[in-house]
The first five atom37 places (N, CA, C, CB, O) and aatype in JSON, in Angstrom:
{
  "aatype": [12, 14, 6, 10, 3, 12, 2, 10, 0, 15, 7, 9, 15, 0, 13, 6, 0, 11, 6, 13, 0, 11, 0, 10, 11, 13, 10, 15, 14, 9, 0, 6, 16, 7, 3, 0, 5, 0, 5, 18, 1, 10, 0, 9, 12, 18, 5, 2, 7, 10, 7, 19, 19, 1, 2, 3, 12, 12, 0, 13, 11, 17, 12, 1, 0, 0, 0, 3, 8, 7, 18, 0, 10, 0, 5, 8, 7, 10, 7, 13, 12, 18, 10, 5, 7, 6, 4, 0, 12, 11, 2, 6, 11, 6, 0, 0, 11, 17, 13, 5, 10, 0, 0, 6, 5, 7, 10, 0, 7, 15, 5, 12, 16, 10, 7, 12, 10, 18, 6, 5, 7, 19, 7, 19, 6, 11, 2, 6, 0, 6, 0, 11, 11, 17, 18, 3, 11, 0, 0, 5, 16, 15],
  "atom_mask": [
    [1, 1, 1, 1, 1],
    [1, 1, 1, 1, 1],
    [1, 1, 1, 1, 1],
    [1, 1, 1, 1, 1],
    [1, 1, 1, 1, 1],
    [1, 1, 1, 1, 1],
    [1, 1, 1, 1, 1],
    [1, 1, 1, 1, 1],
    [1, 1, 1, 1, 1],
    [1, 1, 1, 1, 1],
    [1, 1, 1, 0, 1],
    [1, 1, 1, 1, 1],
    [1, 1, 1, 1, 1],
    [1, 1, 1, 1, 1],
    [1, 1, 1, 1, 1],
    [1, 1, 1, 1, 1],
    [1, 1, 1, 1, 1],
    [1, 1, 1, 1, 1],
    [1, 1, 1, 1, 1],
    [1, 1, 1, 1, 1],
    [1, 1, 1, 1, 1],
    [1, 1, 1, 1, 1],
    [1, 1, 1, 1, 1],
    [1, 1, 1, 1, 1],
    [1, 1, 1, 1, 1],
    [1, 1, 1, 1, 1],
    [1, 1, 1, 1, 1],
    [1, 1, 1, 1, 1],
    [1, 1, 1, 1, 1],
    [1, 1, 1, 1, 1],
    [1, 1, 1, 1, 1],
    [1, 1, 1, 1, 1],
    [1, 1, 1, 1, 1],
    [1, 1, 1, 0, 1],
    [1, 1, 1, 1, 1],
    [1, 1, 1, 1, 1],
    [1, 1, 1, 1, 1],
    [1, 1, 1, 1, 1],
    [1, 1, 1, 1, 1],
    [1, 1, 1, 1, 1],
    [1, 1, 1, 1, 1],
    [1, 1, 1, 1, 1],
    [1, 1, 1, 1, 1],
    [1, 1, 1, 1, 1],
    [1, 1, 1, 1, 1],
    [1, 1, 1, 1, 1],
    [1, 1, 1, 1, 1],
    [1, 1, 1, 1, 1],
    [1, 1, 1, 0, 1],
    [1, 1, 1, 1, 1],
    [1, 1, 1, 0, 1],
    [1, 1, 1, 1, 1],
    [1, 1, 1, 1, 1],
    [1, 1, 1, 1, 1],
    [1, 1, 1, 1, 1],
    [1, 1, 1, 1, 1],
    [1, 1, 1, 1, 1],
    [1, 1, 1, 1, 1],
    [1, 1, 1, 1, 1],
    [1, 1, 1, 1, 1],
    [1, 1, 1, 1, 1],
    [1, 1, 1, 1, 1],
    [1, 1, 1, 1, 1],
    [1, 1, 1, 1, 1],
    [1, 1, 1, 1, 1],
    [1, 1, 1, 1, 1],
    [1, 1, 1, 1, 1],
    [1, 1, 1, 1, 1],
    [1, 1, 1, 1, 1],
    [1, 1, 1, 0, 1],
    [1, 1, 1, 1, 1],
    [1, 1, 1, 1, 1],
    [1, 1, 1, 1, 1],
    [1, 1, 1, 1, 1],
    [1, 1, 1, 1, 1],
    [1, 1, 1, 1, 1],
    [1, 1, 1, 0, 1],
    [1, 1, 1, 1, 1],
    [1, 1, 1, 0, 1],
    [1, 1, 1, 1, 1],
    [1, 1, 1, 1, 1],
    [1, 1, 1, 1, 1],
    [1, 1, 1, 1, 1],
    [1, 1, 1, 1, 1],
    [1, 1, 1, 0, 1],
    [1, 1, 1, 1, 1],
    [1, 1, 1, 1, 1],
    [1, 1, 1, 1, 1],
    [1, 1, 1, 1, 1],
    [1, 1, 1, 1, 1],
    [1, 1, 1, 1, 1],
    [1, 1, 1, 1, 1],
    [1, 1, 1, 1, 1],
    [1, 1, 1, 1, 1],
    [1, 1, 1, 1, 1],
    [1, 1, 1, 1, 1],
    [1, 1, 1, 1, 1],
    [1, 1, 1, 1, 1],
    [1, 1, 1, 1, 1],
    [1, 1, 1, 1, 1],
    [1, 1, 1, 1, 1],
    [1, 1, 1, 1, 1],
    [1, 1, 1, 1, 1],
    [1, 1, 1, 1, 1],
    [1, 1, 1, 1, 1],
    [1, 1, 1, 0, 1],
    [1, 1, 1, 1, 1],
    [1, 1, 1, 1, 1],
    [1, 1, 1, 0, 1],
    [1, 1, 1, 1, 1],
    [1, 1, 1, 1, 1],
    [1, 1, 1, 1, 1],
    [1, 1, 1, 1, 1],
    [1, 1, 1, 1, 1],
    [1, 1, 1, 0, 1],
    [1, 1, 1, 1, 1],
    [1, 1, 1, 1, 1],
    [1, 1, 1, 1, 1],
    [1, 1, 1, 1, 1],
    [1, 1, 1, 1, 1],
    [1, 1, 1, 0, 1],
    [1, 1, 1, 1, 1],
    [1, 1, 1, 0, 1],
    [1, 1, 1, 1, 1],
    [1, 1, 1, 1, 1],
    [1, 1, 1, 1, 1],
    [1, 1, 1, 1, 1],
    [1, 1, 1, 1, 1],
    [1, 1, 1, 1, 1],
    [1, 1, 1, 1, 1],
    [1, 1, 1, 1, 1],
    [1, 1, 1, 1, 1],
    [1, 1, 1, 1, 1],
    [1, 1, 1, 1, 1],
    [1, 1, 1, 1, 1],
    [1, 1, 1, 1, 1],
    [1, 1, 1, 1, 1],
    [1, 1, 1, 1, 1],
    [1, 1, 1, 1, 1],
    [1, 1, 1, 1, 1],
    [1, 1, 1, 1, 1],
    [1, 1, 1, 1, 1]
  ],
  "atom_positions": [
    [[0.8, -1.21, 0.0], [0.0, 0.0, 0.0], [0.84, 1.28, 0.0], [-0.91, 0.0, 1.19], [0.3, 2.34, 0.3]],
    [[2.15, 1.24, -0.32], [2.93, 2.47, -0.3], [2.4, 3.53, -1.28], [4.37, 2.16, -0.63], [2.47, 4.72, -0.99]],
    [[1.86, 3.09, -2.44], [1.34, 4.06, -3.4], [0.12, 4.78, -2.83], [0.97, 3.36, -4.72], [-0.06, 5.98, -3.02]],
    [[-0.72, 4.02, -2.11], [-1.9, 4.6, -1.47], [-1.48, 5.63, -0.44], [-2.77, 3.5, -0.82], [-2.06, 6.72, -0.37]],
    [[-0.47, 5.28, 0.38], [0.03, 6.21, 1.39], [0.61, 7.46, 0.75], [1.09, 5.52, 2.26], [0.4, 8.57, 1.24]],
    [[1.33, 7.28, -0.35], [1.93, 8.4, -1.06], [0.85, 9.3, -1.64], [2.87, 7.9, -2.19], [0.95, 10.53, -1.57]],
    [[-0.19, 8.7, -2.21], [-1.29, 9.48, -2.78], [-2.06, 10.22, -1.68], [-2.24, 8.58, -3.57], [-2.5, 11.35, -1.88]],
    [[-2.23, 9.58, -0.53], [-2.9, 10.24, 0.6], [-2.08, 11.44, 1.03], [-3.1, 9.25, 1.77], [-2.62, 12.53, 1.22]],
    [[-0.77, 11.25, 1.2], [0.11, 12.35, 1.59], [0.06, 13.47, 0.56], [1.56, 11.85, 1.77], [0.01, 14.64, 0.92]],
    [[0.08, 13.1, -0.72], [0.01, 14.11, -1.79], [-1.33, 14.84, -1.76], [0.21, 13.45, -3.17], [-1.38, 16.06, -1.94]],
    [[-2.4, 14.1, -1.53], [-3.73, 14.71, -1.45], [-3.87, 15.65, -0.28], [0.0, 0.0, 0.0], [-4.44, 16.74, -0.42]],
    [[-3.34, 15.25, 0.87], [-3.39, 16.1, 2.06], [-2.54, 17.35, 1.84], [-2.91, 15.32, 3.32], [-2.95, 18.45, 2.2]],
    [[-1.37, 17.17, 1.25], [-0.5, 18.32, 0.96], [-1.19, 19.3, 0.02], [0.83, 17.85, 0.34], [-1.15, 20.52, 0.23]],
    [[-1.83, 18.78, -1.01], [-2.55, 19.64, -1.95], [-3.69, 20.36, -1.25], [-3.09, 18.81, -3.15], [-3.92, 21.54, -1.49]],
    [[-4.41, 19.65, -0.38], [-5.51, 20.24, 0.38], [-4.98, 21.39, 1.23], [-6.2, 19.18, 1.28], [-5.54, 22.49, 1.22]],
    [[-3.9, 21.14, 1.98], [-3.31, 22.15, 2.87], [-2.83, 23.35, 2.07], [-2.15, 21.55, 3.69], [-2.88, 24.49, 2.55]],
    [[-2.34, 23.11, 0.85], [-1.84, 24.19, -0.01], [-2.98, 24.88, -0.78], [-0.8, 23.64, -1.01], [-2.74, 25.76, -1.61]],
    [[-4.21, 24.48, -0.48], [-5.4, 25.02, -1.14], [-5.42, 24.75, -2.65], [-5.48, 26.52, -0.89], [-6.02, 25.51, -3.41]],
    [[-4.78, 23.67, -3.05], [-4.83, 23.22, -4.45], [-5.92, 22.14, -4.52], [-3.42, 22.67, -4.95], [-5.63, 20.95, -4.62]],
    [[-7.16, 22.58, -4.45], [-8.28, 21.67, -4.22], [-8.57, 20.74, -5.39], [-9.49, 22.45, -3.9], [-8.98, 19.6, -5.17]],
    [[-8.38, 21.19, -6.62], [-8.62, 20.3, -7.77], [-7.63, 19.14, -7.73], [-8.48, 21.08, -9.13], [-8.0, 17.99, -7.99]],
    [[-6.39, 19.43, -7.39], [-5.37, 18.39, -7.26], [-5.7, 17.47, -6.07], [-3.95, 19.03, -7.08], [-5.56, 16.25, -6.17]],
    [[-6.12, 18.06, -4.97], [-6.48, 17.28, -3.79], [-7.61, 16.32, -4.11], [-6.89, 18.21, -2.62], [-7.59, 15.15, -3.7]],
    [[-8.61, 16.81, -4.84], [-9.75, 15.97, -5.21], [-9.3, 14.76, -6.02], [-10.77, 16.79, -6.02], [-9.77, 13.64, -5.8]],
    [[-8.38, 14.98, -6.94], [-7.88, 13.9, -7.79], [-7.21, 12.8, -6.95], [-6.88, 14.46, -8.84], [-7.43, 11.61, -7.18]],
    [[-6.41, 13.2, -5.98], [-5.71, 12.23, -5.14], [-6.63, 11.6, -4.09], [-4.53, 12.89, -4.45], [-6.58, 10.39, -3.85]],
    [[-7.48, 12.42, -3.47], [-8.25, 11.95, -2.31], [-9.49, 11.14, -2.66], [-8.66, 13.12, -1.48], [-9.86, 10.24, -1.9]],
    [[-10.13, 11.43, -3.78], [-11.38, 10.72, -4.12], [-11.23, 9.2, -4.14], [-11.87, 11.18, -5.47], [-12.0, 8.51, -3.48]],
    [[-10.25, 8.66, -4.89], [-10.14, 7.19, -4.89], [-9.77, 6.61, -3.53], [-9.1, 6.76, -5.91], [-10.17, 5.49, -3.2]],
    [[-9.02, 7.37, -2.75], [-8.63, 6.89, -1.41], [-9.84, 6.9, -0.48], [-7.48, 7.77, -0.83], [-10.01, 6.0, 0.34]],
    [[-10.66, 7.93, -0.6], [-11.89, 8.01, 0.21], [-12.79, 6.82, -0.09], [-12.64, 9.33, -0.05], [-13.41, 6.26, 0.82]],
    [[-12.85, 6.44, -1.35], [-13.68, 5.3, -1.75], [-13.22, 4.0, -1.09], [-13.67, 5.15, -3.27], [-14.02, 3.1, -0.89]],
    [[-11.92, 3.9, -0.76], [-11.41, 2.69, -0.1], [-11.71, 2.68, 1.39], [-9.9, 2.58, -0.32], [-11.47, 1.68, 2.07]],
    [[-12.25, 3.81, 1.91], [-12.62, 3.85, 3.32], [-11.67, 4.61, 4.21], [0.0, 0.0, 0.0], [-11.77, 4.51, 5.43]],
    [[-10.75, 5.4, 3.63], [-9.81, 6.16, 4.45], [-10.5, 7.4, 5.03], [-8.56, 6.57, 3.61], [-10.97, 8.26, 4.29]],
    [[-10.57, 7.48, 6.36], [-11.29, 8.55, 7.05], [-10.67, 9.92, 6.81], [-11.35, 8.27, 8.53], [-11.4, 10.91, 6.69]],
    [[-9.34, 10.01, 6.75], [-8.71, 11.32, 6.52], [-9.1, 11.88, 5.15], [-7.18, 11.2, 6.64], [-9.4, 13.07, 5.02]],
    [[-9.09, 11.02, 4.15], [-9.48, 11.45, 2.8], [-10.97, 11.8, 2.78], [-9.18, 10.34, 1.76], [-11.36, 12.81, 2.18]],
    [[-11.79, 11.0, 3.42], [-13.23, 11.25, 3.46], [-13.54, 12.59, 4.12], [-13.95, 10.12, 4.21], [-14.37, 13.36, 3.63]],
    [[-12.86, 12.88, 5.23], [-13.07, 14.13, 5.95], [-12.74, 15.33, 5.07], [-12.22, 14.15, 7.24], [-13.49, 16.3, 5.01]],
    [[-11.61, 15.27, 4.38], [-11.2, 16.39, 3.54], [-12.14, 16.57, 2.34], [-9.77, 16.18, 3.05], [-12.43, 17.7, 1.95]],
    [[-12.62, 15.48, 1.77], [-13.61, 15.59, 0.7], [-14.88, 16.26, 1.23], [-13.95, 14.2, 0.1], [-15.48, 17.1, 0.55]],
    [[-15.3, 15.89, 2.43], [-16.49, 16.49, 3.03], [-16.33, 18.0, 3.15], [-16.77, 15.87, 4.42], [-17.25, 18.75, 2.82]],
    [[-15.18, 18.45, 3.62], [-14.91, 19.88, 3.77], [-14.96, 20.56, 2.4], [-13.52, 20.11, 4.44], [-15.52, 21.66, 2.26]],
    [[-14.38, 19.91, 1.4], [-14.37, 20.49, 0.06], [-15.79, 20.63, -0.5], [-13.51, 19.63, -0.88], [-16.15, 21.67, -1.04]],
    [[-16.59, 19.58, -0.37], [-17.97, 19.64, -0.86], [-18.82, 20.62, -0.05], [-18.6, 18.24, -0.83], [-19.68, 21.3, -0.6]],
    [[-18.6, 20.68, 1.24], [-19.37, 21.55, 2.12], [-19.13, 23.02, 1.78], [-19.03, 21.28, 3.58], [-20.04, 23.85, 1.89]],
    [[-17.91, 23.34, 1.39], [-17.53, 24.73, 1.16], [-17.31, 25.09, -0.31], [-16.29, 25.03, 1.93], [-16.95, 26.22, -0.63]],
    [[-17.52, 24.12, -1.2], [-17.32, 24.39, -2.62], [-15.87, 24.68, -2.97], [0.0, 0.0, 0.0], [-15.59, 25.6, -3.73]],
    [[-14.96, 23.91, -2.42], [-13.53, 24.09, -2.66], [-13.06, 23.12, -3.73], [-12.72, 23.89, -1.34], [-12.92, 21.92, -3.47]],
    [[-12.83, 23.61, -4.93], [-12.38, 22.75, -6.03], [-13.5, 21.93, -6.65], [0.0, 0.0, 0.0], [-13.28, 21.22, -7.63]],
    [[-14.67, 22.02, -6.09], [-15.86, 21.31, -6.58], [-17.06, 22.24, -6.38], [-16.07, 19.93, -5.83], [-17.0, 23.21, -5.63]],
    [[-18.15, 21.92, -7.06], [-19.39, 22.64, -6.82], [-19.89, 22.22, -5.44], [-20.47, 22.35, -7.94], [-19.9, 21.03, -5.12]],
    [[-20.29, 23.18, -4.62], [-20.81, 22.88, -3.28], [-21.94, 21.85, -3.41], [-21.31, 24.17, -2.57], [-22.84, 22.0, -4.24]],
    [[-21.88, 20.82, -2.56], [-22.87, 19.75, -2.64], [-23.11, 19.23, -1.23], [-22.4, 18.6, -3.6], [-22.3, 18.46, -0.7]],
    [[-24.22, 19.65, -0.63], [-24.52, 19.27, 0.75], [-24.64, 17.76, 0.94], [-25.81, 19.94, 1.19], [-24.21, 17.21, 1.95]],
    [[-25.24, 17.1, -0.05], [-25.43, 15.65, 0.05], [-24.08, 14.92, 0.09], [-26.28, 15.14, -1.13], [-23.88, 14.02, 0.9]],
    [[-23.16, 15.33, -0.79], [-21.84, 14.71, -0.81], [-21.04, 15.08, 0.45], [-21.06, 15.13, -2.07], [-20.31, 14.25, 0.99]],
    [[-21.19, 16.31, 0.9], [-20.5, 16.74, 2.13], [-20.95, 15.87, 3.29], [-20.78, 18.24, 2.42], [-20.13, 15.39, 4.07]],
    [[-22.27, 15.68, 3.41], [-22.79, 14.84, 4.5], [-22.33, 13.4, 4.34], [-24.33, 14.91, 4.52], [-21.93, 12.76, 5.32]],
    [[-22.39, 12.88, 3.13], [-21.99, 11.48, 2.88], [-20.57, 11.23, 3.37], [-22.1, 11.15, 1.37], [-20.32, 10.27, 4.09]],
    [[-19.64, 12.11, 2.98], [-18.24, 11.89, 3.34], [-17.96, 12.19, 4.81], [-17.34, 12.74, 2.46], [-17.15, 11.52, 5.44]],
    [[-18.63, 13.21, 5.37], [-18.43, 13.52, 6.79], [-18.94, 12.36, 7.64], [-19.16, 14.85, 7.18], [-18.29, 11.96, 8.6]],
    [[-20.1, 11.82, 7.27], [-20.68, 10.7, 8.02], [-19.79, 9.46, 7.91], [-22.1, 10.39, 7.51], [-19.59, 8.75, 8.89]],
    [[-19.26, 9.21, 6.72], [-18.39, 8.04, 6.52], [-17.15, 8.15, 7.41], [-17.97, 7.91, 5.03], [-16.77, 7.18, 8.07]],
    [[-16.52, 9.32, 7.41], [-15.32, 9.51, 8.23], [-15.66, 9.44, 9.72], [-14.65, 10.85, 7.9], [-14.89, 8.87, 10.5]],
    [[-16.79, 10.0, 10.1], [-17.22, 9.97, 11.51], [-17.5, 8.53, 11.94], [-18.49, 10.84, 11.72], [-17.14, 8.13, 13.05]],
    [[-18.12, 7.76, 11.07], [-18.4, 6.35, 11.38], [-17.12, 5.54, 11.56], [-19.25, 5.73, 10.27], [-17.11, 4.51, 12.24]],
    [[-16.02, 6.01, 10.93], [-14.72, 5.35, 11.11], [-14.03, 5.81, 12.39], [-13.82, 5.63, 9.9], [-12.9, 5.39, 12.67]],
    [[-14.69, 6.66, 13.17], [-14.12, 7.09, 14.45], [-13.17, 8.27, 14.33], [0.0, 0.0, 0.0], [-12.43, 8.55, 15.27]],
    [[-13.18, 8.97, 13.21], [-12.29, 10.12, 13.01], [-12.86, 11.32, 13.75], [-12.11, 10.44, 11.48], [-13.91, 11.85, 13.37]],
    [[-12.18, 11.75, 14.82], [-12.71, 12.76, 15.74], [-13.07, 14.08, 15.05], [-11.7, 13.03, 16.83], [-14.11, 14.66, 15.34]],
    [[-12.23, 14.55, 14.14], [-12.54, 15.81, 13.45], [-13.83, 15.69, 12.65], [-11.38, 16.21, 12.52], [-14.6, 16.65, 12.56]],
    [[-14.07, 14.53, 12.06], [-15.3, 14.31, 11.3], [-16.5, 14.19, 12.25], [-15.18, 13.05, 10.42], [-17.59, 14.66, 11.92]],
    [[-16.31, 13.58, 13.39], [-17.39, 13.5, 14.36], [-17.79, 14.9, 14.8], [-16.97, 12.64, 15.59], [-18.98, 15.2, 14.94]],
    [[-16.79, 15.76, 15.02], [-17.04, 17.15, 15.38], [-17.77, 17.86, 14.24], [-15.7, 17.87, 15.71], [-18.76, 18.57, 14.47]],
    [[-17.29, 17.67, 13.02], [-17.92, 18.29, 11.86], [-19.35, 17.85, 11.66], [0.0, 0.0, 0.0], [-20.22, 18.65, 11.33]],
    [[-19.58, 16.56, 11.86], [-20.94, 16.02, 11.73], [-21.84, 16.59, 12.82], [-20.92, 14.46, 11.8], [-23.01, 16.9, 12.58]],
    [[-21.29, 16.72, 14.02], [-22.04, 17.35, 15.11], [-22.52, 18.74, 14.72], [0.0, 0.0, 0.0], [-23.68, 19.09, 14.97]],
    [[-21.63, 19.53, 14.1], [-22.03, 20.87, 13.68], [-23.06, 20.83, 12.55], [-20.83, 21.65, 13.24], [-23.95, 21.68, 12.51]],
    [[-22.93, 19.87, 11.65], [-23.93, 19.75, 10.58], [-25.32, 19.56, 11.19], [-23.59, 18.57, 9.63], [-26.28, 20.2, 10.77]],
    [[-25.42, 18.67, 12.17], [-26.7, 18.42, 12.83], [-27.13, 19.6, 13.68], [-26.62, 17.16, 13.68], [-28.32, 19.94, 13.71]],
    [[-26.2, 20.22, 14.37], [-26.53, 21.33, 15.27], [-27.04, 22.54, 14.48], [-25.31, 21.73, 16.1], [-28.02, 23.18, 14.87]],
    [[-26.39, 22.83, 13.36], [-26.75, 24.0, 12.56], [-27.8, 23.7, 11.49], [-25.51, 24.55, 11.89], [-28.39, 24.62, 10.92]],
    [[-28.04, 22.42, 11.24], [-28.95, 22.07, 10.15], [-28.31, 22.37, 8.8], [0.0, 0.0, 0.0], [-29.0, 22.74, 7.84]],
    [[-26.99, 22.21, 8.73], [-26.25, 22.46, 7.49], [-25.83, 21.12, 6.9], [-25.01, 23.38, 7.73], [-25.14, 20.35, 7.57]],
    [[-26.22, 20.84, 5.69], [-25.94, 19.57, 5.0], [-26.73, 18.4, 5.59], [-24.44, 19.25, 5.05], [-26.64, 17.28, 5.09]],
    [[-27.48, 18.64, 6.63], [-28.27, 17.59, 7.3], [-29.48, 18.26, 7.95], [-27.4, 16.82, 8.38], [-29.49, 19.47, 8.19]],
    [[-30.49, 17.48, 8.23], [-31.64, 18.01, 8.97], [-31.16, 18.37, 10.39], [-32.83, 16.98, 9.02], [-30.41, 17.61, 11.0]],
    [[-31.6, 19.5, 10.88], [-31.22, 19.92, 12.23], [-31.72, 18.87, 13.23], [-31.79, 21.34, 12.56], [-32.9, 18.51, 13.23]],
    [[-30.8, 18.41, 14.08], [-31.15, 17.4, 15.07], [-30.18, 17.56, 16.24], [-31.1, 15.93, 14.46], [-29.07, 17.03, 16.2]],
    [[-30.59, 18.3, 17.25], [-29.7, 18.64, 18.37], [-29.27, 17.42, 19.17], [-30.38, 19.63, 19.28], [-28.15, 17.36, 19.67]],
    [[-30.16, 16.46, 19.3], [-29.81, 15.24, 20.04], [-28.72, 14.46, 19.3], [-31.07, 14.35, 20.24], [-27.77, 13.96, 19.91]],
    [[-28.86, 14.35, 17.98], [-27.86, 13.67, 17.16], [-26.54, 14.44, 17.2], [-28.36, 13.51, 15.69], [-25.47, 13.85, 17.23]],
    [[-26.63, 15.77, 17.19], [-25.43, 16.62, 17.28], [-24.67, 16.32, 18.57], [-25.81, 18.12, 17.22], [-23.46, 16.12, 18.55]],
    [[-25.4, 16.28, 19.67], [-24.77, 16.02, 20.98], [-24.07, 14.66, 20.99], [-25.82, 16.08, 22.11], [-22.99, 14.53, 21.58]],
    [[-24.66, 13.67, 20.36], [-24.06, 12.34, 20.29], [-22.7, 12.39, 19.61], [-24.99, 11.36, 19.53], [-21.73, 11.8, 20.1]],
    [[-22.62, 13.1, 18.49], [-21.36, 13.15, 17.74], [-20.31, 14.0, 18.45], [-21.6, 13.69, 16.33], [-19.13, 13.67, 18.43]],
    [[-20.75, 15.11, 19.07], [-19.8, 15.91, 19.86], [-19.25, 15.09, 21.02], [-20.48, 17.2, 20.39], [-18.07, 15.18, 21.35]],
    [[-20.1, 14.28, 21.63], [-19.68, 13.43, 22.75], [-18.59, 12.46, 22.29], [-20.89, 12.65, 23.32], [-17.58, 12.29, 22.97]],
    [[-18.8, 11.83, 21.14], [-17.81, 10.87, 20.63], [-16.46, 11.54, 20.38], [-18.32, 10.21, 19.34], [-15.42, 11.0, 20.73]],
    [[-16.5, 12.73, 19.77], [-15.25, 13.45, 19.5], [-14.62, 13.95, 20.8], [-15.51, 14.64, 18.55], [-13.4, 13.91, 20.96]],
    [[-15.45, 14.42, 21.73], [-14.95, 14.92, 23.02], [-14.25, 13.81, 23.8], [-16.12, 15.5, 23.86], [-13.22, 14.04, 24.43]],
    [[-14.81, 12.61, 23.74], [-14.2, 11.47, 24.44], [-12.84, 11.11, 23.86], [-15.13, 10.26, 24.38], [-12.03, 10.47, 24.53]],
    [[-12.59, 11.52, 22.61], [-11.28, 11.28, 22.0], [-10.3, 12.42, 22.3], [-11.42, 11.09, 20.49], [-9.17, 12.4, 21.82]],
    [[-10.75, 13.4, 23.08], [-9.86, 14.47, 23.5], [-9.86, 15.7, 22.62], [0.0, 0.0, 0.0], [-8.95, 16.53, 22.74]],
    [[-10.83, 15.86, 21.74], [-10.9, 17.04, 20.89], [-11.45, 18.22, 21.69], [-11.77, 16.76, 19.62], [-12.63, 18.23, 22.06]],
    [[-10.59, 19.2, 21.96], [-10.95, 20.32, 22.84], [-12.16, 21.09, 22.34], [-9.77, 21.27, 22.98], [-13.02, 21.47, 23.13]],
    [[-12.25, 21.32, 21.03], [-13.4, 22.05, 20.49], [-14.71, 21.33, 20.75], [0.0, 0.0, 0.0], [-15.73, 21.96, 21.03]],
    [[-14.68, 20.02, 20.66], [-15.88, 19.22, 20.94], [-16.2, 19.24, 22.42], [-15.71, 17.78, 20.45], [-17.37, 19.26, 22.81]],
    [[-15.16, 19.22, 23.26], [-15.37, 19.27, 24.7], [-16.04, 20.6, 25.1], [-14.03, 19.1, 25.45], [-16.95, 20.62, 25.92]],
    [[-15.57, 21.7, 24.49], [-16.17, 23.01, 24.77], [-17.62, 23.05, 24.29], [-15.36, 24.14, 24.09], [-18.51, 23.52, 25.01]],
    [[-17.85, 22.56, 23.09], [-19.2, 22.57, 22.53], [-20.12, 21.71, 23.37], [-19.19, 22.09, 21.07], [-21.26, 22.1, 23.64]],
    [[-19.64, 20.55, 23.78], [-20.46, 19.66, 24.61], [-20.78, 20.33, 25.95], [-19.73, 18.31, 24.84], [-21.9, 20.22, 26.45]],
    [[-19.8, 21.01, 26.52], [-20.04, 21.76, 27.75], [-21.15, 22.78, 27.56], [0.0, 0.0, 0.0], [-22.04, 22.92, 28.4]],
    [[-21.1, 23.49, 26.44], [-22.12, 24.49, 26.14], [-23.5, 23.83, 25.98], [-21.75, 25.26, 24.86], [-24.51, 24.36, 26.46]],
    [[-23.54, 22.67, 25.31], [-24.82, 21.98, 25.12], [-25.42, 21.59, 26.47], [-24.63, 20.72, 24.25], [-26.62, 21.74, 26.69]],
    [[-24.57, 21.08, 27.37], [-25.06, 20.72, 28.7], [-25.47, 21.95, 29.5], [-23.98, 19.93, 29.46], [-26.45, 21.92, 30.24]],
    [[-24.72, 23.03, 29.36], [-25.03, 24.27, 30.08], [-26.39, 24.82, 29.64], [-23.93, 25.32, 29.86], [-27.16, 25.31, 30.46]],
    [[-26.66, 24.74, 28.34], [-27.89, 25.32, 27.79], [-29.03, 24.31, 27.64], [-27.59, 25.92, 26.45], [-30.17, 24.69, 27.36]],
    [[-28.72, 23.01, 27.84], [-29.76, 21.99, 27.67], [-30.17, 21.83, 26.22], [0.0, 0.0, 0.0], [-31.36, 21.67, 25.92]],
    [[-29.2, 21.86, 25.32], [-29.47, 21.71, 23.89], [-29.09, 20.29, 23.46], [-28.68, 22.77, 23.06], [-27.92, 19.93, 23.45]],
    [[-30.09, 19.49, 23.09], [-29.85, 18.13, 22.64], [-29.57, 17.14, 23.76], [0.0, 0.0, 0.0], [-29.53, 15.93, 23.54]],
    [[-29.4, 17.67, 24.95], [-29.15, 16.86, 26.15], [-29.91, 17.5, 27.31], [-27.59, 16.75, 26.48], [-30.34, 18.65, 27.21]],
    [[-30.07, 16.77, 28.38], [-30.68, 17.3, 29.59], [-29.73, 18.36, 30.17], [-30.98, 16.16, 30.63], [-28.53, 18.11, 30.29]],
    [[-30.26, 19.53, 30.53], [-29.44, 20.58, 31.13], [-28.77, 20.03, 32.38], [-30.3, 21.85, 31.46], [-29.43, 19.44, 33.24]],
    [[-27.44, 20.23, 32.49], [-26.69, 19.64, 33.59], [-25.43, 20.46, 33.83], [-26.34, 18.14, 33.3], [-24.44, 20.32, 33.1]],
    [[-25.47, 21.32, 34.84], [-24.34, 22.21, 35.14], [-23.06, 21.44, 35.47], [-24.7, 23.13, 36.3], [-21.97, 21.83, 35.03]],
    [[-23.18, 20.36, 36.22], [-22.0, 19.58, 36.61], [-21.34, 18.96, 35.38], [-22.39, 18.47, 37.62], [-20.11, 18.95, 35.25]],
    [[-22.15, 18.45, 34.47], [-21.63, 17.84, 33.24], [-21.0, 18.92, 32.36], [-22.77, 17.09, 32.46], [-19.96, 18.69, 31.74]],
    [[-21.62, 20.09, 32.32], [-21.07, 21.21, 31.55], [-19.69, 21.57, 32.09], [-22.02, 22.45, 31.61], [-18.74, 21.73, 31.33]],
    [[-19.58, 21.7, 33.4], [-18.3, 22.06, 34.04], [-17.24, 21.0, 33.75], [-18.48, 22.24, 35.55], [-16.09, 21.33, 33.48]],
    [[-17.64, 19.74, 33.82], [-16.7, 18.64, 33.55], [-16.08, 18.79, 32.15], [-17.41, 17.27, 33.68], [-14.87, 18.65, 31.99]],
    [[-16.93, 19.07, 31.16], [-16.43, 19.16, 29.78], [-15.64, 20.45, 29.56], [-17.59, 19.09, 28.79], [-14.67, 20.46, 28.8]],
    [[-16.05, 21.54, 30.21], [-15.27, 22.79, 30.1], [-13.88, 22.58, 30.72], [-16.01, 23.97, 30.82], [-12.87, 23.03, 30.17]],
    [[-13.84, 21.89, 31.86], [-12.54, 21.62, 32.52], [-11.65, 20.75, 31.65], [-12.76, 20.95, 33.88], [-10.46, 21.01, 31.53]],
    [[-12.24, 19.71, 31.04], [-11.45, 18.83, 30.17], [-10.89, 19.63, 28.99], [-12.31, 17.64, 29.65], [-9.73, 19.45, 28.61]],
    [[-11.71, 20.51, 28.42], [-11.26, 21.33, 27.29], [-10.1, 22.23, 27.7], [-12.43, 22.18, 26.74], [-9.14, 22.41, 26.95]],
    [[-10.19, 22.78, 28.88], [-9.13, 23.67, 29.37], [-7.83, 22.9, 29.57], [-9.55, 24.34, 30.7], [-6.75, 23.44, 29.33]],
    [[-7.92, 21.65, 29.99], [-6.72, 20.81, 30.19], [-6.15, 20.35, 28.86], [-7.06, 19.59, 31.06], [-4.94, 20.17, 28.73]],
    [[-7.02, 20.16, 27.87], [-6.6, 19.65, 26.56], [-5.87, 20.72, 25.76], [-7.81, 19.15, 25.78], [-4.87, 20.44, 25.11]],
    [[-6.39, 21.96, 25.81], [-5.82, 23.0, 24.94], [-4.58, 23.64, 25.52], [-6.84, 24.06, 24.68], [-4.0, 24.53, 24.89]]
  ]
}
């Protein structure tokens, strides 16, 4: 699989360099094989119209695929899709589930967001102690 690894690295480099058409060429076939990093980057590209025509359905498809593979950044991204109703039907309970999964992997942004959800009672039962727990974890992580 060295060629696959090389293409993934090339695709990620192109993505980081904002060469999105090149990134799409490298990442698409890798995403199809189930690579979460490639899937996540394709989701971002489709969600924001980077190198491709903006496509909410494709953005959701790839974000969900990467999130299902346990990729924390994609779980966070999927949480926001559900929370904001962007690329997905708004569903605060589903959003909280995905933020929780990413937060448990140590993603500070998800920990902060989860704290806020508990503080405000959005998608979860309002719980000040749980909110504080996640805010504290985020502070330790960052």
